[in-house]
Rosetta silent file (secondary structure, phi, psi, omega in degrees, C-alpha in Angstrom):
SEQUENCE: MAYGARKILIRDITPDVAIGVNIPFNADNVFIPNYSSSDAIKNNLINFLLTNQDERYLNPRFGGNLRAFVFEQITTGNLDFLKDNIQTQIAQNFPNVVVNSIQILQNPDSNTLFIELNYSILNTGLQDTLAINF
SCORE:     score description
SCORE:     0.000 S_00000001
   1 L     0.000  128.968 -177.557   96.581  -82.669  -29.881 S_00000001
   2 L   -87.149  132.654  177.016   98.821  -85.423  -28.530 S_00000001
   3 L  -108.799  141.255  178.088  101.651  -86.660  -30.683 S_00000001
   4 L    69.460   25.421 -179.763  103.245  -90.037  -30.255 S_00000001
   5 L   -68.903  137.645  178.404  100.532  -91.251  -27.907 S_00000001
   6 L   -88.277  140.762  177.226  100.813  -94.913  -27.025 S_00000001
   7 L   -91.074  129.138  175.406   97.847  -97.172  -27.400 S_00000001
   8 L   -96.375  123.577 -179.569   97.122  -99.392  -24.403 S_00000001
   9 L   -66.467  134.365 -172.703   95.683 -102.704  -25.449 S_00000001
  10 H   -61.038  -29.901 -179.873   92.264 -103.190  -23.863 S_00000001
  11 H   -69.644  -21.480 -177.926   93.139 -106.683  -22.667 S_00000001
  12 H   -84.384   -4.485 -179.481   95.971 -105.290  -20.542 S_00000001
  13 L   -73.891  -33.985  178.765   93.651 -103.129  -18.432 S_00000001
  14 L  -107.102   92.502 -173.978   92.431 -106.115  -16.392 S_00000001
  15 L   -72.248   -7.489 -179.652   95.615 -107.925  -15.317 S_00000001
  16 L   -93.834    2.928  178.661   93.765 -110.698  -13.473 S_00000001
  17 L  -106.443  122.878 -179.525   92.163 -112.107  -16.656 S_00000001
  18 L   -71.137  141.903 -179.053   94.268 -114.585  -18.627 S_00000001
  19 L  -101.736  -40.012 -176.651   94.659 -113.889  -22.345 S_00000001
  20 E  -154.992 -164.771  178.778   96.435 -117.006  -23.572 S_00000001
  21 E  -123.373  149.301  179.151   98.736 -119.848  -22.600 S_00000001
  22 L   -81.065  151.222  174.735  102.500 -120.041  -22.530 S_00000001
  23 L  -114.173  135.673    7.828  104.505 -122.341  -24.740 S_00000001
  24 L   -85.482  162.434  178.459  105.916 -124.952  -24.054 S_00000001
  25 L   -86.920   89.468 -175.609  103.308 -126.903  -22.140 S_00000001
  26 L  -136.341   21.151 -179.980  105.512 -128.381  -19.433 S_00000001
  27 E   -91.434  172.735  178.303  103.969 -127.485  -16.084 S_00000001
  28 L   -61.403  -39.938  179.385  102.312 -129.805  -13.604 S_00000001
  29 L  -100.973   24.362  172.463   98.897 -128.625  -14.694 S_00000001
  30 E    67.334  -54.784 -175.519  100.006 -128.438  -18.363 S_00000001
  31 L  -102.783  126.247  173.898   98.788 -124.909  -19.183 S_00000001
  32 L  -107.643  114.579 -177.723  100.418 -121.808  -17.726 S_00000001
  33 E   -73.289  152.683  170.956   98.246 -118.758  -18.488 S_00000001
  34 E  -117.507  152.729 -169.388   99.704 -115.416  -19.526 S_00000001
  35 L  -118.558    4.613  179.125   98.159 -112.104  -18.595 S_00000001
  36 L  -125.849  151.449 -178.902   99.669 -109.536  -20.970 S_00000001
  37 H   -65.145  -35.384 -179.246   99.157 -108.907  -24.660 S_00000001
  38 H   -65.900  -39.270  176.259  102.890 -108.849  -25.361 S_00000001
  39 H   -67.163  -40.001  179.775  103.302 -112.360  -23.894 S_00000001
  40 H   -64.316  -41.747  179.705  100.255 -113.604  -25.806 S_00000001
  41 H   -66.709  -40.371  178.359  101.572 -112.215  -29.101 S_00000001
  42 H   -62.533  -44.552  178.469  105.008 -113.749  -28.504 S_00000001
  43 H   -67.471  -34.222  175.604  103.480 -117.164  -27.805 S_00000001
  44 H   -65.740  -37.983  177.154  101.214 -116.828  -30.846 S_00000001
  45 H   -66.540  -40.892  177.254  104.274 -116.108  -33.014 S_00000001
  46 H   -61.512  -47.218  178.710  106.084 -119.153  -31.620 S_00000001
  47 H   -59.790  -42.305 -179.020  103.015 -121.301  -32.309 S_00000001
  48 H   -64.103  -46.783 -176.090  102.711 -119.852  -35.809 S_00000001
  49 H   -69.231  -29.905 -178.693  106.357 -120.411  -36.746 S_00000001
  50 L   -89.993    0.387  179.350  106.420 -123.989  -35.447 S_00000001
  51 L  -102.159  137.543  174.144  103.177 -124.978  -37.243 S_00000001
  52 L   -85.451  151.644  172.719  103.129 -126.233  -40.831 S_00000001
  53 L   -66.234  150.493 -174.996  100.523 -125.074  -43.288 S_00000001
  54 L    69.599    7.231  179.106   97.704 -127.618  -43.721 S_00000001
  55 L   -91.072  -27.418 -176.536   98.420 -128.871  -40.199 S_00000001
  56 L   -95.285  124.684 -177.434   95.703 -126.900  -38.456 S_00000001
  57 L   -64.364  135.161 -179.982   92.163 -128.137  -38.928 S_00000001
  58 L    65.150    6.632  175.661   89.781 -125.607  -40.564 S_00000001
  59 L  -143.878   69.041 -171.292   92.651 -123.127  -40.965 S_00000001
  60 L   -69.173  -18.466 -179.119   94.942 -124.613  -43.650 S_00000001
  61 L   -90.416   -3.275 -179.874   96.879 -121.377  -44.359 S_00000001
  62 L   -77.466  130.684  174.789   97.967 -120.936  -40.735 S_00000001
  63 L   134.030  144.495  179.341  101.623 -121.683  -40.128 S_00000001
  64 L   -79.828  -15.798  175.874  105.113 -120.462  -40.896 S_00000001
  65 L    59.621   36.344 -178.681  105.921 -123.677  -42.765 S_00000001
  66 H   -70.545  -26.452 -179.083  109.509 -123.753  -41.482 S_00000001
  67 H   -67.765  -13.661  175.772  109.722 -127.547  -41.649 S_00000001
  68 H   -67.168  -17.989 -178.716  109.671 -127.264  -45.431 S_00000001
  69 H   -95.869    2.496 -173.407  113.278 -126.054  -45.115 S_00000001
  70 L   -59.645  -45.276 -175.143  114.489 -129.011  -43.027 S_00000001
  71 L  -101.434   16.178  175.472  116.132 -130.939  -45.869 S_00000001
  72 L   -82.425  151.335  174.126  117.229 -127.919  -47.908 S_00000001
  73 L   -68.859  143.211  178.435  120.903 -127.100  -48.311 S_00000001
  74 L   -86.245  101.736  177.645  122.027 -124.222  -46.128 S_00000001
  75 L  -130.015  167.115 -179.970  123.061 -121.547  -48.615 S_00000001
  76 H   -62.344  -39.960  179.388  122.878 -117.772  -48.651 S_00000001
  77 H   -62.761  -40.678  178.607  120.053 -117.870  -51.228 S_00000001
  78 H   -68.515  -36.427  179.106  117.983 -120.199  -49.074 S_00000001
  79 H   -67.039  -38.758  177.016  118.545 -118.055  -45.985 S_00000001
  80 H   -65.824  -40.031  177.558  117.394 -114.949  -47.852 S_00000001
  81 H   -64.939  -38.655  178.672  114.322 -116.825  -49.078 S_00000001
  82 H   -64.413  -42.687  176.426  113.623 -117.999  -45.516 S_00000001
  83 H   -59.954  -47.414  179.659  113.834 -114.406  -44.208 S_00000001
  84 H   -62.596  -39.898  179.676  111.454 -113.196  -46.921 S_00000001
  85 H   -63.334  -45.218  179.569  109.089 -116.088  -46.244 S_00000001
  86 H   -62.868  -45.309 -179.752  108.953 -115.356  -42.500 S_00000001
  87 H   -62.693  -43.578 -179.584  108.361 -111.634  -43.073 S_00000001
  88 H   -64.506  -45.608 -178.528  105.615 -112.254  -45.636 S_00000001
  89 H   -63.795  -41.998  179.233  103.831 -114.858  -43.508 S_00000001
  90 H   -67.365  -40.117  178.968  103.888 -112.680  -40.380 S_00000001
  91 H   -63.024  -36.337 -179.430  102.658 -109.632  -42.314 S_00000001
  92 H   -75.152  -35.994 -172.617   99.735 -111.635  -43.705 S_00000001
  93 H  -100.363  -19.826 -179.926   98.712 -113.321  -40.454 S_00000001
  94 L  -130.449   82.359 -175.309   99.625 -110.724  -37.803 S_00000001
  95 L   -66.812  -19.134 -179.879   98.729 -107.251  -39.130 S_00000001
  96 L   -92.860    3.067  179.572   99.545 -105.553  -35.805 S_00000001
  97 E  -109.162  127.931  177.393  103.101 -106.978  -35.707 S_00000001
  98 E  -110.695  122.785  179.136  105.921 -105.220  -37.552 S_00000001
  99 E   -80.980  116.616  179.387  109.095 -107.228  -38.146 S_00000001
 100 E   -83.181  -43.878  178.515  112.050 -104.943  -37.459 S_00000001
 101 E  -158.050  151.206  173.737  114.811 -107.433  -38.235 S_00000001
 102 E  -127.927  125.897  177.358  115.432 -111.101  -38.795 S_00000001
 103 E  -119.603  127.673  179.322  118.835 -112.563  -38.141 S_00000001
 104 E  -119.405  118.318  176.043  119.594 -116.139  -39.148 S_00000001
 105 E  -104.838  136.421 -176.075  122.785 -117.765  -37.915 S_00000001
 106 E  -114.636  149.734  172.464  123.752 -121.074  -39.432 S_00000001
 107 E  -132.449   89.774 -175.628  125.776 -124.013  -38.249 S_00000001
 108 L   -63.378  -26.600 -178.826  126.249 -126.294  -41.272 S_00000001
 109 L   -65.592  -39.163  178.484  128.169 -128.894  -39.255 S_00000001
 110 L  -101.740    3.026  178.642  125.172 -129.681  -37.062 S_00000001
 111 L    55.576   47.999  179.218  122.658 -128.647  -39.756 S_00000001
 112 E  -125.693  154.773  174.564  120.920 -126.149  -37.480 S_00000001
 113 E  -124.161  143.659  173.958  119.674 -122.598  -37.838 S_00000001
 114 E  -114.550  115.062 -177.684  119.220 -120.015  -35.115 S_00000001
 115 E  -105.890  123.083  176.575  116.472 -117.544  -36.014 S_00000001
 116 E  -117.206  118.469 -175.421  116.244 -114.289  -34.068 S_00000001
 117 E  -113.188  117.661  176.658  113.186 -112.188  -34.836 S_00000001
 118 E  -102.941  123.358 -175.115  112.984 -108.621  -33.539 S_00000001
 119 E  -138.202  163.316  174.609  109.460 -107.222  -33.793 S_00000001
 120 E  -134.704  157.351 -179.699  107.274 -104.420  -32.490 S_00000001
 121 E  -102.769  127.300 -174.642  103.538 -104.100  -31.954 S_00000001
 122 L   -53.862  137.572  171.852  101.892 -101.234  -33.822 S_00000001
 123 L    61.233   12.664 -179.659  100.965  -98.076  -31.884 S_00000001
 124 L  -115.110  -20.480 -175.942  101.982  -99.494  -28.512 S_00000001
 125 L    78.846    3.357  179.571  105.719  -98.884  -28.352 S_00000001
 126 L   -83.288  132.373  175.863  106.201 -102.522  -27.323 S_00000001
 127 E  -130.442  149.025  179.634  109.195 -104.352  -28.777 S_00000001
 128 E  -153.862  166.482  178.083  110.403 -107.877  -28.209 S_00000001
 129 E  -126.314  138.652 -179.703  112.775 -110.481  -29.565 S_00000001
 130 E  -121.027  130.156 -179.679  111.955 -114.085  -30.332 S_00000001
 131 E  -122.501  130.931  179.809  114.676 -116.736  -30.700 S_00000001
 132 E  -133.819  130.325  169.641  114.160 -120.204  -32.178 S_00000001
 133 E   -90.678  132.669 -173.858  116.655 -122.986  -32.798 S_00000001
 134 L  -138.214    0.000    0.000  115.672 -124.925  -35.863 S_00000001
């Protein structure tokens, strides 16, 4: 019996088939395809966090709703609530993604937040970090 066996995502077996598109859309032909599940999941998380709820047609609960925090005061309580909100939303919408840590750095002078999300994909051993300036 094998212990600690890694699961290979079925989409990664055929590397010549595109799984998704990269964000941002800034190439000459607009869409740059990605060919691995880890890249697709990272781009899906970016899309999710930058989308507001009720913004996506026929899927009103999709979105991290981060823009709701734009005009909030930057306090420790709000940052803790933002961390909890991100973790809850990702757990509900991405069941195969486990959030290992969320670090939020603030710059009150320029009213910006830097969100660093460290996550892993269940049963694959894949880990990645996502950084967003907000």
